[in-house]
Steps between C-alpha positions, in 0.01 A plus 500: 500500500746694286291398198217729610718798593543785257784645707858383540576432867801676654748252647798558730833354393602518867266203560729283289759480776264358762273301269668436163243243390203717598640803315577284195141379484359854528740640245455208259119515521506870419727430201280213383180703533613840372850459359577781746576541870540801729783474751569720803812484719708403198832599653604772255597788730264799488791747506654331196169515314462871577851566375425301186183700430695825533768373262240378250319835489827692478619291205178531300499875564827530305491661153381269224833519315692397809272202564520391136880494522454182707280330239667206323374456144428131427568420866155355555448733794712265711693773680484873538227726364205419275316808372131588520269310261746220414347184648168358382298219654469185288205548264437860607422786258655779710847525647530535878512846656816446703876538512724276708849410621636147545751376756626144472724268697863604540727229356877461472632553146599135477169367634347218297189712429687819411413454132127462576454754781638843401686724741306768684494860383518770766401866464736771624211648699323492738788433735474166679279343230724194448540424870130540572376270226763231551386490864133491395570227244654287774203560734253402228710193422484385862125559527451313174695200628272479803186518285630234260566278801132534593397415143723193505332380820156563354589290195628215716865566418795545735506856640835566334393360158525838323839596652721357221252622236525866604862512615658748260152551356437756225275712722425863420402792721290747302452862603178613335367847431155554353494875414181709522255417223259712299139502616391339172793257469369182325780273618549337838821552694588132460295276272355166611784251524657216694853510640773282351698394808445264796347752742480879514538694824352849473526810717293808422160350428331715765440764231180384329516353151621139524225252409492123444261313273311270737361161404150650461631718216484822703789732584583492872690798649805401703510710815788404734540655846758779524850357464385149404638314204288361216634169370379324186562184299699538179471289186809296585345380826166442327677284243703318763182416698287415194262789589441378859624849585357738239680797349210743523443777246540845656524862393554854629208720401499876462395683818175693528512840325575691821815287556634504145735787575688279746787262426491140617812316615553133577787256548441144377768234552473234231647189657654278233680166512851465364519504118581127481209393723279256309131581531364148511152418633507378858383135517277580798305747284412242233206258527219330310285812535796734450703377201836663439450814290874538445654162414806670344714681760672831424789686663421816692730696266323386182157557651592854609630582152177381335292719728717812467450481125121479551487817714723704269812535717700282260460547125524192279 
């Protein structure tokens, strides 16, 4: 029945506790049909989210020179600040109309991934920024683990299959600000693209603009209920599942003229595996009618590097 729906159903993650198999089937079907799912009752505390929104707005309201002091040249945008009009979607002709801040996993200096996952950068203001976003990172991490467990069940794997893959994963929490745009702006706020990672967990999609390219070739607006999380398949999961779960093209379009004087904020959490995780096609996703598209496996670290070059965050 999902095949005939042009709307993503809203699911409750709370259902997973009482009926893990039932939730896994609903979540997996939404992923297989749309590459997207909408999830309520995700467990990230509302008070923490409100605090995070306030911190995000306060940071982006800082003077441009102060924000740019946290920009790392040749850092690939991995941590800290990335200025307006830096990132460009693969194959796009216009850069994206956004600025953003990245928070990564906190690691000990002697951690085995310390050379591949840079240390976080923290602004001196607003006060409490570090504590707020480390707490939010952890909450996203926990929600992501639960959703990956559902995906594992849907794929016929053990519920804990992804646990070693994402332990110490190179996940990134992005704080996004799309400033007001001119009435005649030719660009879109974020060009049509697919995400790189396993799955993306997004807060802030209630403000109109996010659209996915549906299988009929038409753009479908994503309209989650207030406070719900939008979750989508990334290219790593698409590759792992041999396109059983599709990484769907999506974009953020400019608002109607009467809304172009307003900023748009969102907080995506890009859930990545550990750098040494080998992205190798799952045997259960290969068959006579679905030959393996990716016979040569690749590490998550090497795949990420390739893609960051493509979108302009790393210069060759």
